[in-house]
BASE-268815 format. One record per residue (C-alpha): x, y, z; residue number from 1; residue in three letters. Coordinates in nm, 2 decimals. Example, Ala and Ser with C-alpha at 12.3 -4.5 7.8 and 13.67 -1.06 7.14 Angstrom:
2
<site x="1.23" y="-0.45" z="0.78" keke="1" sevex="Ala"/>
<site x="1.37" y="-0.11" z="0.71" keke="2" sevex="Ser"/>
***
This chain:
316
<site x="-0.63" y="-3.02" z="0.80" keke="1" sevex="Met"/>
<site x="-0.51" y="-2.64" z="0.72" keke="2" sevex="Lys"/>
<site x="-0.20" y="-2.52" z="0.92" keke="3" sevex="Tyr"/>
<site x="-0.01" y="-2.18" z="0.95" keke="4" sevex="Thr"/>
<site x="0.33" y="-2.12" z="0.80" keke="5" sevex="Leu"/>
<site x="0.44" y="-2.11" z="1.17" keke="6" sevex="Ser"/>
<site x="0.29" y="-2.42" z="1.24" keke="7" sevex="Thr"/>
<site x="0.43" y="-2.59" z="0.95" keke="8" sevex="Val"/>
<site x="0.78" y="-2.47" z="1.09" keke="9" sevex="Phe"/>
<site x="0.74" y="-2.62" z="1.40" keke="10" sevex="Leu"/>
<site x="0.65" y="-2.94" z="1.26" keke="11" sevex="Leu"/>
<site x="0.96" y="-2.93" z="1.09" keke="12" sevex="Leu"/>
<site x="1.17" y="-2.86" z="1.41" keke="13" sevex="Val"/>
<site x="0.97" y="-3.15" z="1.56" keke="14" sevex="Leu"/>
<site x="1.05" y="-3.39" z="1.26" keke="15" sevex="Leu"/>
<site x="1.40" y="-3.28" z="1.29" keke="16" sevex="Val"/>
<site x="1.47" y="-3.32" z="1.67" keke="17" sevex="Ala"/>
<site x="1.27" y="-3.65" z="1.64" keke="18" sevex="Thr"/>
<site x="1.52" y="-3.80" z="1.39" keke="19" sevex="Ser"/>
<site x="1.82" y="-3.65" z="1.59" keke="20" sevex="Arg"/>
<site x="1.70" y="-3.87" z="1.90" keke="21" sevex="Cys"/>
<site x="1.65" y="-4.18" z="1.69" keke="22" sevex="Lys"/>
<site x="2.01" y="-4.16" z="1.54" keke="23" sevex="Lys"/>
<site x="2.17" y="-4.14" z="1.87" keke="24" sevex="Glu"/>
<site x="1.98" y="-4.49" z="1.95" keke="25" sevex="Glu"/>
<site x="1.94" y="-4.66" z="1.61" keke="26" sevex="Ile"/>
<site x="2.16" y="-4.61" z="1.29" keke="27" sevex="Pro"/>
<site x="2.01" y="-4.51" z="1.00" keke="28" sevex="Ala"/>
<site x="1.93" y="-4.81" z="0.76" keke="29" sevex="Pro"/>
<site x="2.16" y="-4.88" z="0.50" keke="30" sevex="Ala"/>
<site x="1.90" y="-4.88" z="0.18" keke="31" sevex="Asn"/>
<site x="1.79" y="-4.55" z="0.29" keke="32" sevex="Ser"/>
<site x="1.66" y="-4.44" z="-0.09" keke="33" sevex="Pro"/>
<site x="1.85" y="-4.23" z="-0.31" keke="34" sevex="Gly"/>
<site x="2.19" y="-4.08" z="-0.20" keke="35" sevex="Ser"/>
<site x="2.31" y="-3.72" z="-0.08" keke="36" sevex="Phe"/>
<site x="2.66" y="-3.66" z="-0.10" keke="37" sevex="Ser"/>
<site x="2.80" y="-3.31" z="0.00" keke="38" sevex="Ala"/>
<site x="3.09" y="-3.11" z="0.14" keke="39" sevex="Thr"/>
<site x="3.11" y="-2.78" z="0.39" keke="40" sevex="Ile"/>
<site x="3.42" y="-2.62" z="0.33" keke="41" sevex="Asp"/>
<site x="3.56" y="-2.89" z="0.13" keke="42" sevex="Gly"/>
<site x="3.50" y="-3.14" z="0.40" keke="43" sevex="Thr"/>
<site x="3.29" y="-3.46" z="0.32" keke="44" sevex="Val"/>
<site x="2.93" y="-3.45" z="0.49" keke="45" sevex="Trp"/>
<site x="2.72" y="-3.72" z="0.52" keke="46" sevex="Glu"/>
<site x="2.43" y="-3.68" z="0.67" keke="47" sevex="Pro"/>
<site x="2.22" y="-4.01" z="0.82" keke="48" sevex="Tyr"/>
<site x="1.90" y="-3.86" z="0.76" keke="49" sevex="Ser"/>
<site x="1.75" y="-3.65" z="0.47" keke="50" sevex="Tyr"/>
<site x="1.43" y="-3.63" z="0.30" keke="51" sevex="His"/>
<site x="1.24" y="-3.34" z="0.08" keke="52" sevex="Ala"/>
<site x="0.92" y="-3.25" z="0.13" keke="53" sevex="Thr"/>
<site x="0.65" y="-3.09" z="-0.16" keke="54" sevex="Tyr"/>
<site x="0.38" y="-2.85" z="-0.05" keke="55" sevex="Leu"/>
<site x="0.17" y="-2.85" z="-0.36" keke="56" sevex="Pro"/>
<site x="-0.13" y="-2.57" z="-0.22" keke="57" sevex="Lys"/>
<site x="0.19" y="-2.32" z="-0.17" keke="58" sevex="Met"/>
<site x="0.44" y="-2.44" z="-0.46" keke="59" sevex="Lys"/>
<site x="0.71" y="-2.46" z="-0.23" keke="60" sevex="Arg"/>
<site x="0.99" y="-2.77" z="-0.20" keke="61" sevex="Leu"/>
<site x="1.20" y="-2.79" z="0.11" keke="62" sevex="Tyr"/>
<site x="1.47" y="-3.03" z="0.18" keke="63" sevex="Leu"/>
<site x="1.60" y="-3.14" z="0.52" keke="64" sevex="Ile"/>
<site x="1.91" y="-3.30" z="0.57" keke="65" sevex="Ala"/>
<site x="2.13" y="-3.41" z="0.92" keke="66" sevex="Glu"/>
<site x="2.33" y="-3.55" z="1.18" keke="67" sevex="Asp"/>
<site x="2.46" y="-3.49" z="1.52" keke="68" sevex="Gln"/>
<site x="2.71" y="-3.21" z="1.39" keke="69" sevex="Lys"/>
<site x="2.52" y="-3.07" z="1.14" keke="70" sevex="Ala"/>
<site x="2.14" y="-2.94" z="0.98" keke="71" sevex="Arg"/>
<site x="2.07" y="-2.81" z="0.65" keke="72" sevex="Leu"/>
<site x="1.69" y="-2.69" z="0.55" keke="73" sevex="Leu"/>
<site x="1.67" y="-2.52" z="0.24" keke="74" sevex="Ala"/>
<site x="1.34" y="-2.39" z="0.06" keke="75" sevex="Gly"/>
<site x="1.24" y="-2.28" z="-0.28" keke="76" sevex="Ile"/>
<site x="0.94" y="-2.13" z="-0.43" keke="77" sevex="Gln"/>
<site x="0.89" y="-2.43" z="-0.69" keke="78" sevex="Ile"/>
<site x="0.77" y="-2.35" z="-1.07" keke="79" sevex="Asp"/>
<site x="0.53" y="-2.62" z="-1.08" keke="80" sevex="Ser"/>
<site x="0.46" y="-2.60" z="-1.45" keke="81" sevex="Leu"/>
<site x="0.88" y="-2.60" z="-1.53" keke="82" sevex="Ser"/>
<site x="1.00" y="-2.72" z="-1.21" keke="83" sevex="Pro"/>
<site x="1.35" y="-2.81" z="-1.34" keke="84" sevex="Leu"/>
<site x="1.53" y="-2.53" z="-1.35" keke="85" sevex="Lys"/>
<site x="1.80" y="-2.32" z="-1.15" keke="86" sevex="Thr"/>
<site x="1.68" y="-2.11" z="-0.86" keke="87" sevex="Tyr"/>
<site x="1.90" y="-1.84" z="-0.70" keke="88" sevex="Pro"/>
<site x="1.99" y="-1.80" z="-0.35" keke="89" sevex="Leu"/>
<site x="2.01" y="-1.43" z="-0.33" keke="90" sevex="Leu"/>
<site x="2.15" y="-1.21" z="-0.06" keke="91" sevex="Pro"/>
<site x="1.84" y="-1.07" z="0.15" keke="92" sevex="Leu"/>
<site x="1.63" y="-1.29" z="-0.03" keke="93" sevex="Gly"/>
<site x="1.32" y="-1.47" z="0.09" keke="94" sevex="Ile"/>
<site x="1.15" y="-1.71" z="-0.18" keke="95" sevex="Glu"/>
<site x="1.49" y="-1.92" z="-0.18" keke="96" sevex="Ala"/>
<site x="1.70" y="-1.95" z="0.11" keke="97" sevex="Val"/>
<site x="1.97" y="-2.21" z="0.27" keke="98" sevex="Ala"/>
<site x="2.07" y="-2.24" z="0.60" keke="99" sevex="Glu"/>
<site x="2.29" y="-2.48" z="0.78" keke="100" sevex="Leu"/>
<site x="2.35" y="-2.50" z="1.11" keke="101" sevex="Ser"/>
<site x="2.65" y="-2.63" z="1.29" keke="102" sevex="Gln"/>
<site x="2.82" y="-2.43" z="1.57" keke="103" sevex="Asp"/>
<site x="2.62" y="-2.14" z="1.46" keke="104" sevex="Val"/>
<site x="2.36" y="-2.11" z="1.17" keke="105" sevex="Ala"/>
<site x="2.48" y="-2.00" z="0.81" keke="106" sevex="Tyr"/>
<site x="2.24" y="-1.87" z="0.60" keke="107" sevex="Ser"/>
<site x="2.24" y="-1.76" z="0.22" keke="108" sevex="Ser"/>
<site x="2.02" y="-1.47" z="0.23" keke="109" sevex="Asn"/>
<site x="2.25" y="-1.25" z="0.50" keke="110" sevex="Gln"/>
<site x="2.38" y="-0.90" z="0.39" keke="111" sevex="Asn"/>
<site x="2.67" y="-0.97" z="0.21" keke="112" sevex="Ala"/>
<site x="2.74" y="-0.93" z="-0.18" keke="113" sevex="Gln"/>
<site x="2.88" y="-1.30" z="-0.17" keke="114" sevex="Asp"/>
<site x="2.63" y="-1.44" z="0.00" keke="115" sevex="Ala"/>
<site x="2.39" y="-1.66" z="-0.15" keke="116" sevex="Gly"/>
<site x="2.40" y="-1.94" z="-0.46" keke="117" sevex="Gly"/>
<site x="2.18" y="-2.18" z="-0.63" keke="118" sevex="Thr"/>
<site x="1.94" y="-2.42" z="-0.60" keke="119" sevex="Phe"/>
<site x="1.91" y="-2.65" z="-0.93" keke="120" sevex="Gln"/>
<site x="1.62" y="-2.91" z="-0.93" keke="121" sevex="Val"/>
<site x="1.74" y="-3.19" z="-1.18" keke="122" sevex="Leu"/>
<site x="1.42" y="-3.39" z="-1.13" keke="123" sevex="Lys"/>
<site x="1.09" y="-3.35" z="-0.94" keke="124" sevex="Phe"/>
<site x="0.86" y="-3.65" z="-1.00" keke="125" sevex="Asp"/>
<site x="0.56" y="-3.64" z="-0.76" keke="126" sevex="Thr"/>
<site x="0.45" y="-3.97" z="-0.89" keke="127" sevex="Thr"/>
<site x="0.71" y="-4.18" z="-0.82" keke="128" sevex="Ser"/>
<site x="0.82" y="-3.95" z="-0.50" keke="129" sevex="Gly"/>
<site x="1.19" y="-3.84" z="-0.60" keke="130" sevex="Lys"/>
<site x="1.37" y="-3.52" z="-0.60" keke="131" sevex="Val"/>
<site x="1.69" y="-3.50" z="-0.74" keke="132" sevex="Ser"/>
<site x="1.92" y="-3.14" z="-0.72" keke="133" sevex="Ala"/>
<site x="2.20" y="-2.95" z="-0.66" keke="134" sevex="Val"/>
<site x="2.29" y="-2.66" z="-0.40" keke="135" sevex="Ile"/>
<site x="2.60" y="-2.47" z="-0.37" keke="136" sevex="Asn"/>
<site x="2.59" y="-2.14" z="-0.15" keke="137" sevex="Phe"/>
<site x="2.77" y="-1.95" z="0.08" keke="138" sevex="Thr"/>
<site x="2.65" y="-1.87" z="0.43" keke="139" sevex="Gly"/>
<site x="2.72" y="-1.60" z="0.66" keke="140" sevex="Tyr"/>
<site x="2.65" y="-1.62" z="1.09" keke="141" sevex="Ser"/>
<site x="2.39" y="-1.37" z="1.18" keke="142" sevex="Ala"/>
<site x="2.69" y="-1.15" z="1.29" keke="143" sevex="Asp"/>
<site x="2.87" y="-1.18" z="0.97" keke="144" sevex="Arg"/>
<site x="3.21" y="-1.31" z="1.14" keke="145" sevex="Lys"/>
<site x="3.19" y="-1.63" z="0.99" keke="146" sevex="Lys"/>
<site x="3.14" y="-1.76" z="0.66" keke="147" sevex="Arg"/>
<site x="3.09" y="-2.16" z="0.51" keke="148" sevex="Val"/>
<site x="3.06" y="-2.30" z="0.14" keke="149" sevex="Phe"/>
<site x="2.88" y="-2.59" z="0.10" keke="150" sevex="Ala"/>
<site x="2.79" y="-2.78" z="-0.22" keke="151" sevex="Thr"/>
<site x="2.54" y="-3.11" z="-0.20" keke="152" sevex="Lys"/>
<site x="2.43" y="-3.34" z="-0.44" keke="153" sevex="Thr"/>
<site x="2.07" y="-3.52" z="-0.39" keke="154" sevex="Ile"/>
<site x="2.02" y="-3.79" z="-0.62" keke="155" sevex="Thr"/>
<site x="1.66" y="-3.96" z="-0.60" keke="156" sevex="Asp"/>
<site x="1.58" y="-3.90" z="-0.24" keke="157" sevex="Ile"/>
<site x="1.22" y="-3.95" z="-0.11" keke="158" sevex="Glu"/>
<site x="0.98" y="-3.66" z="-0.21" keke="159" sevex="Leu"/>
<site x="0.68" y="-3.62" z="0.08" keke="160" sevex="Arg"/>
<site x="0.40" y="-3.41" z="0.05" keke="161" sevex="Arg"/>
<site x="0.17" y="-3.22" z="0.29" keke="162" sevex="Asp"/>
<site x="-0.15" y="-3.01" z="0.26" keke="163" sevex="Thr"/>
<site x="-0.03" y="-2.72" z="0.40" keke="164" sevex="Val"/>
<site x="-0.30" y="-2.41" z="0.25" keke="165" sevex="Ser"/>
<site x="-0.11" y="-2.10" z="0.17" keke="166" sevex="Pro"/>
<site x="-0.22" y="-1.76" z="0.41" keke="167" sevex="Ala"/>
<site x="-0.32" y="-1.60" z="0.09" keke="168" sevex="Gly"/>
<site x="-0.20" y="-1.28" z="0.24" keke="169" sevex="Asn"/>
<site x="0.06" y="-1.12" z="-0.03" keke="170" sevex="Pro"/>
<site x="0.34" y="-0.87" z="-0.01" keke="171" sevex="Ala"/>
<site x="0.63" y="-0.76" z="-0.24" keke="172" sevex="Ser"/>
<site x="0.89" y="-0.49" z="-0.18" keke="173" sevex="Cys"/>
<site x="1.22" y="-0.43" z="-0.34" keke="174" sevex="Thr"/>
<site x="1.50" y="-0.46" z="-0.02" keke="175" sevex="Val"/>
<site x="1.85" y="-0.26" z="-0.04" keke="176" sevex="Thr"/>
<site x="2.17" y="-0.37" z="0.14" keke="177" sevex="Gly"/>
<site x="2.46" y="-0.44" z="0.01" keke="178" sevex="Leu"/>
<site x="2.30" y="-0.65" z="-0.25" keke="179" sevex="Ala"/>
<site x="1.96" y="-0.51" z="-0.37" keke="180" sevex="Thr"/>
<site x="1.66" y="-0.82" z="-0.45" keke="181" sevex="Thr"/>
<site x="1.27" y="-0.84" z="-0.51" keke="182" sevex="Arg"/>
<site x="1.06" y="-0.95" z="-0.24" keke="183" sevex="Trp"/>
<site x="0.74" y="-1.13" z="-0.33" keke="184" sevex="Lys"/>
<site x="0.50" y="-1.39" z="-0.09" keke="185" sevex="Thr"/>
<site x="0.20" y="-1.48" z="-0.09" keke="186" sevex="Thr"/>
<site x="0.25" y="-1.63" z="0.32" keke="187" sevex="Glu"/>
<site x="0.21" y="-1.29" z="0.53" keke="188" sevex="Thr"/>
<site x="0.07" y="-1.34" z="0.86" keke="189" sevex="Glu"/>
<site x="-0.13" y="-1.12" z="1.08" keke="190" sevex="Ala"/>
<site x="-0.24" y="-1.15" z="1.42" keke="191" sevex="Val"/>
<site x="-0.44" y="-0.92" z="1.68" keke="192" sevex="Val"/>
<site x="-0.17" y="-0.89" z="1.90" keke="193" sevex="Asn"/>
<site x="-0.30" y="-0.66" z="2.18" keke="194" sevex="Cys"/>
<site x="-0.63" y="-0.55" z="2.35" keke="195" sevex="Leu"/>
<site x="-0.73" y="-0.22" z="2.54" keke="196" sevex="Val"/>
<site x="-0.98" y="-0.26" z="2.79" keke="197" sevex="Asn"/>
<site x="-1.07" y="-0.61" z="2.61" keke="198" sevex="Gly"/>
<site x="-1.11" y="-0.41" z="2.31" keke="199" sevex="Val"/>
<site x="-0.89" y="-0.54" z="1.99" keke="200" sevex="Pro"/>
<site x="-0.64" y="-0.27" z="1.94" keke="201" sevex="Phe"/>
<site x="-0.31" y="-0.36" z="1.77" keke="202" sevex="Gly"/>
<site x="-0.22" y="-0.59" z="1.48" keke="203" sevex="Leu"/>
<site x="0.10" y="-0.76" z="1.42" keke="204" sevex="Arg"/>
<site x="0.19" y="-0.79" z="1.06" keke="205" sevex="Ile"/>
<site x="0.51" y="-1.04" z="0.96" keke="206" sevex="Glu"/>
<site x="0.65" y="-1.10" z="0.62" keke="207" sevex="Val"/>
<site x="0.85" y="-1.39" z="0.65" keke="208" sevex="Pro"/>
<site x="1.12" y="-1.60" z="0.49" keke="209" sevex="Ser"/>
<site x="1.03" y="-1.92" z="0.35" keke="210" sevex="Ile"/>
<site x="1.21" y="-2.08" z="0.63" keke="211" sevex="Leu"/>
<site x="0.94" y="-1.91" z="0.88" keke="212" sevex="Gly"/>
<site x="0.99" y="-1.59" z="1.03" keke="213" sevex="Gly"/>
<site x="1.02" y="-1.44" z="1.40" keke="214" sevex="Ser"/>
<site x="0.88" y="-1.79" z="1.59" keke="215" sevex="Thr"/>
<site x="1.22" y="-1.96" z="1.42" keke="216" sevex="Thr"/>
<site x="1.43" y="-1.67" z="1.48" keke="217" sevex="Ala"/>
<site x="1.45" y="-1.64" z="1.09" keke="218" sevex="Arg"/>
<site x="1.42" y="-1.35" z="0.84" keke="219" sevex="Gln"/>
<site x="1.13" y="-1.12" z="0.88" keke="220" sevex="Cys"/>
<site x="0.96" y="-0.78" z="0.84" keke="221" sevex="Leu"/>
<site x="0.73" y="-0.66" z="1.11" keke="222" sevex="Ile"/>
<site x="0.47" y="-0.39" z="1.12" keke="223" sevex="Phe"/>
<site x="0.31" y="-0.29" z="1.46" keke="224" sevex="Glu"/>
<site x="-0.03" y="-0.08" z="1.35" keke="225" sevex="Ile"/>
<site x="-0.32" y="0.06" z="1.55" keke="226" sevex="Pro"/>
<site x="-0.62" y="-0.09" z="1.47" keke="227" sevex="Met"/>
<site x="-0.80" y="0.24" z="1.49" keke="228" sevex="Thr"/>
<site x="-0.66" y="0.41" z="1.19" keke="229" sevex="Leu"/>
<site x="-0.83" y="0.51" z="0.86" keke="230" sevex="Lys"/>
<site x="-0.70" y="0.52" z="0.52" keke="231" sevex="Ala"/>
<site x="-0.41" y="0.77" z="0.49" keke="232" sevex="Gly"/>
<site x="-0.02" y="0.80" z="0.53" keke="233" sevex="Thr"/>
<site x="0.12" y="0.74" z="0.85" keke="234" sevex="Tyr"/>
<site x="0.52" y="0.76" z="0.95" keke="235" sevex="Pro"/>
<site x="0.67" y="0.45" z="1.03" keke="236" sevex="Val"/>
<site x="0.82" y="0.46" z="1.41" keke="237" sevex="Arg"/>
<site x="1.09" y="0.21" z="1.56" keke="238" sevex="Pro"/>
<site x="0.98" y="-0.10" z="1.71" keke="239" sevex="Ser"/>
<site x="1.14" y="0.04" z="2.05" keke="240" sevex="Leu"/>
<site x="1.06" y="0.26" z="2.36" keke="241" sevex="Pro"/>
<site x="0.88" y="0.50" z="2.33" keke="242" sevex="Pro"/>
<site x="0.68" y="0.30" z="2.03" keke="243" sevex="Tyr"/>
<site x="0.68" y="-0.05" z="2.15" keke="244" sevex="Ser"/>
<site x="0.37" y="-0.07" z="2.44" keke="245" sevex="Tyr"/>
<site x="0.04" y="-0.23" z="2.38" keke="246" sevex="Cys"/>
<site x="-0.16" y="0.08" z="2.32" keke="247" sevex="Gly"/>
<site x="0.08" y="0.28" z="2.11" keke="248" sevex="Asn"/>
<site x="-0.10" y="0.52" z="1.85" keke="249" sevex="Pro"/>
<site x="0.16" y="0.52" z="1.61" keke="250" sevex="Glu"/>
<site x="0.28" y="0.22" z="1.35" keke="251" sevex="Ile"/>
<site x="0.62" y="0.08" z="1.44" keke="252" sevex="Ser"/>
<site x="0.84" y="-0.14" z="1.23" keke="253" sevex="Cys"/>
<site x="1.14" y="-0.40" z="1.30" keke="254" sevex="Arg"/>
<site x="1.33" y="-0.61" z="1.05" keke="255" sevex="Tyr"/>
<site x="1.52" y="-0.94" z="1.17" keke="256" sevex="Asn"/>
<site x="1.77" y="-1.10" z="0.97" keke="257" sevex="Leu"/>
<site x="1.82" y="-1.42" z="1.14" keke="258" sevex="Asn"/>
<site x="1.89" y="-1.26" z="1.47" keke="259" sevex="Asp"/>
<site x="1.58" y="-1.19" z="1.72" keke="260" sevex="Asn"/>
<site x="1.85" y="-1.04" z="1.97" keke="261" sevex="Asp"/>
<site x="1.98" y="-0.77" z="1.75" keke="262" sevex="His"/>
<site x="1.75" y="-0.64" z="1.48" keke="263" sevex="Gly"/>
<site x="1.72" y="-0.35" z="1.24" keke="264" sevex="Tyr"/>
<site x="1.45" y="-0.07" z="1.35" keke="265" sevex="Phe"/>
<site x="1.29" y="0.20" z="1.13" keke="266" sevex="Ala"/>
<site x="1.48" y="0.51" z="1.11" keke="267" sevex="Thr"/>
<site x="1.24" y="0.67" z="0.89" keke="268" sevex="Ser"/>
<site x="0.96" y="0.59" z="0.65" keke="269" sevex="Gly"/>
<site x="0.58" y="0.58" z="0.56" keke="270" sevex="Ser"/>
<site x="0.29" y="0.34" z="0.56" keke="271" sevex="Phe"/>
<site x="0.02" y="0.39" z="0.34" keke="272" sevex="Thr"/>
<site x="-0.37" y="0.26" z="0.40" keke="273" sevex="Ile"/>
<site x="-0.59" y="0.23" z="0.11" keke="274" sevex="Thr"/>
<site x="-0.81" y="0.04" z="0.32" keke="275" sevex="Ser"/>
<site x="-0.89" y="-0.10" z="0.64" keke="276" sevex="Phe"/>
<site x="-1.20" y="-0.30" z="0.74" keke="277" sevex="Asp"/>
<site x="-1.16" y="-0.45" z="1.07" keke="278" sevex="Thr"/>
<site x="-1.47" y="-0.60" z="1.08" keke="279" sevex="Ser"/>
<site x="-1.40" y="-0.79" z="0.75" keke="280" sevex="Ala"/>
<site x="-1.06" y="-0.81" z="0.85" keke="281" sevex="Arg"/>
<site x="-0.89" y="-0.67" z="0.55" keke="282" sevex="Lys"/>
<site x="-0.62" y="-0.40" z="0.49" keke="283" sevex="Leu"/>
<site x="-0.45" y="-0.29" z="0.17" keke="284" sevex="Thr"/>
<site x="-0.15" y="-0.07" z="0.22" keke="285" sevex="Ala"/>
<site x="0.18" y="0.05" z="0.02" keke="286" sevex="Ser"/>
<site x="0.50" y="0.14" z="0.23" keke="287" sevex="Phe"/>
<site x="0.85" y="0.26" z="0.26" keke="288" sevex="Gln"/>
<site x="1.11" y="0.22" z="0.56" keke="289" sevex="Val"/>
<site x="1.48" y="0.22" z="0.62" keke="290" sevex="Ser"/>
<site x="1.58" y="0.02" z="0.91" keke="291" sevex="Val"/>
<site x="1.91" y="0.04" z="1.07" keke="292" sevex="Lys"/>
<site x="2.08" y="-0.22" z="1.24" keke="293" sevex="Asp"/>
<site x="2.15" y="-0.21" z="1.63" keke="294" sevex="Thr"/>
<site x="2.50" y="-0.35" z="1.65" keke="295" sevex="Thr"/>
<site x="2.85" y="-0.20" z="1.60" keke="296" sevex="Ala"/>
<site x="2.78" y="-0.23" z="1.22" keke="297" sevex="Arg"/>
<site x="2.51" y="0.04" z="1.20" keke="298" sevex="Ser"/>
<site x="2.39" y="-0.12" z="0.85" keke="299" sevex="Glu"/>
<site x="2.08" y="0.06" z="0.71" keke="300" sevex="Thr"/>
<site x="1.85" y="-0.15" z="0.45" keke="301" sevex="Ile"/>
<site x="1.61" y="0.04" z="0.23" keke="302" sevex="Gln"/>
<site x="1.26" y="-0.15" z="0.20" keke="303" sevex="Leu"/>
<site x="1.09" y="0.03" z="-0.09" keke="304" sevex="Thr"/>
<site x="0.79" y="-0.02" z="-0.37" keke="305" sevex="Asn"/>
<site x="0.61" y="-0.21" z="-0.07" keke="306" sevex="Gly"/>
<site x="0.25" y="-0.37" z="-0.14" keke="307" sevex="Gln"/>
<site x="0.07" y="-0.52" z="0.10" keke="308" sevex="Leu"/>
<site x="-0.27" y="-0.70" z="0.13" keke="309" sevex="Lys"/>
<site x="-0.43" y="-0.87" z="0.40" keke="310" sevex="Leu"/>
<site x="-0.72" y="-1.10" z="0.32" keke="311" sevex="Asn"/>
<site x="-0.76" y="-1.22" z="0.67" keke="312" sevex="Ser"/>
<site x="-0.58" y="-1.20" z="1.01" keke="313" sevex="Trp"/>
<site x="-0.60" y="-1.40" z="1.33" keke="314" sevex="Tyr"/>
<site x="-0.79" y="-1.29" z="1.64" keke="315" sevex="Lys"/>
<site x="-0.61" y="-1.33" z="1.98" keke="316" sevex="Gln"/>
***
């Protein structure tokens, strides 16, 4: 069965919610496979539930652990040929991200110079279904007022497999804030989200992090593009009034950094369409855009050298 990336994370959320309900009724069995040891700001954390999931078609490895007080979700784009290595968790990164949820969600990919860490894979055995790893990271809340340091050692925990298929829509760009990183993904999602007089008009394009995008209130870059446009270079407007409505003839953009309520919106930029075939549902484009935070911080993040190729999109 083929799932979209958004569906994957809805399934993960359901899995976590189900296991939380079970914990309140039945303690975890003493013979749970493998071991999981962790500290959060120096305090020992012993989750009752933990496992890893491998998506071979997407070459992604996810780790989920939780108890009633905290939940960890971490994901990396794994090197399937040489998986045993240390993967950096970068500020503003999307290919390897860790998130710890307690009173608030703390993410390794926040716009802070000391955010991030490492995800070291020590064992990755798809035959026996076992994974061992060490994760260390500093995470920040979305408002950057709270910080947490977490370290986790995973030994021979259960590795599950899923048959999720990649979206096959590549995108890349350089992201510069308080730190600089390079984005690269094949999981760009696009959907027709606006009809004018019954005719498809607006295309919503979302470049999400490995942990999901706007549907999970996580990091993502979003463009809204009129499907009437031809090849050429166009200015990028903020996805705010007067540009945020169905039928808007201009391209608009916003960037979420784990906070859907306080996004970053375009202040300047350009979007160059090389080819746009609405019948075949294909788009090739490049972009550069500057986005500004709507909070009192008024931060600016630059997205440059952007490349985007849609090989398909969803109809409304």
